[in-house]
N, C-alpha and C positions, 0 to 999 in steps of 0.2 A: 296217447300222444306217442309216437314211433319213435325212435333212438335219432333218425334223421331230423325230423321235425325237431326234437329238442337242441340237436346241435345248432340247426340253422337259426333257432331262438336265441341260444347263448350268443352267438356270433352277430345276431343282430342288436342284442344288448350291449354287448361290448363294444360295436360301433357308435351306438348311439352316445355311450358313456365317454368314449373317447372324443367325439365330435364335439360333447357340453364342455370337456377340458379342455380341448383345443381352442372352442369358441370363446371362454372365459379367458384364456393365455391369451390370445390375439386381441381381444376386447380391451383388456388392462395394459398391456403393452403400447398396443398401436393405435388403439381406439377406433378400430374397425370391428364389425361383427363377420363372422364366419361366413354368413351370406356374401357380405360386400367381398370379402377374400375370394370365394369361389366364382363371384361374379369377373372381379380382375382376371384372375386364373383362366377363363373362360374367353374373355376379351384379349389376353394375350395368347390364346391357342394353346396355353399349357408349356409355353416357352420363356425362357429367360428374356428379359427386356434388352439384356447386352449381348449375349452370345446367340440367342436363339436356340438354345439346347433345349428339346423337350424334357421335362421332369415332372414326376409323379407331384414333387412338394418342393414348392419354391419357397425363398425367403422374402418377407415383405423388408423392403429396403427404405430406410427414412434417414434423411441426411441429419447430422448432429446437431441437437438443440432443436430440430422441427419434429411434430408429433404427426404430422400427415404422412402416410403413406406415399411414398413416390412411385413405386414399382415393385413387381416381384421377380426377383434373381434367383439364380442358382447359387448354390453355395461358394461354387470356386468364383464367381463375379462378386460376390458380396466380400468374401476374404480379399479376394485383389484390392477392391476399394479401400477397406479398412486396412491393409497392409500400407497403402499409400496416404494414410491418414485423411481421407474423405478429402483431399487437397485438388482441386480441379485444376490448379496450376502444374502440380506434379504428375497428375495423371495424364494430362497434354504434353509434357516431358516425357515420359516414358513412351507414350504413344509415337512422338517425333523420333526417340531413338530407335526403336523397335523397326520403324519405316526405314531409317537412315541404315540399320545393319542388314535389313532384307536387300536393300538396292546396292549393296557393296558387291554380291554377286554379279548384278547388272551391268556393273561397270568394268568387267573384266580387268580389275586391278590386282595388285599384288596381295598376299594374303596380308590382313591387318596385323598391325604390332602394336605394342603397349603404346606407344607414341600417336597410332593414328586411330584408334578405334571409335572415336566419336569427336565430333566437331568441338573446337573451343570457342571461348568468347574472346580470346585474343587475337589480333590481326597481326601478322606477319609484316 
C-alpha cells in the first residue's frame, strides 16, 4: 500500500468514526438518525429554514419540551430564538419592531428621539 493510499484509508476511517459518533449523538439527543438528518438537510437544500443561508452544518431545532425535530437552522437563527426564550409572541414583537425601525427612514420624519423610538401602548 502506498503512502497516499494509507492516508486515504485513514481519512475514510476517521470519517466513518466521526459519522458514528455524530449519529449516536443525534439519535440520543433528538431521536432521529443521521440518515434522517441528511435527508432533511437535502430537503432544505442545505439552507437554514429561517434565513436561507446555506451552511455545511445546520443545527436541529426542537421546540422546548418537544422531542420532534422541527427543522434545521443555522447557529445564528437557533441562538436568536433561544435568546428570545422560544417565545412566539416575543419573536413577533421583535419582528414588528424591526419593521417599524426600517419604516422610519421611509417616512422622511426627523431623527428618532428617546421618546419616539417605538410605538407605545398608551393613547394620546
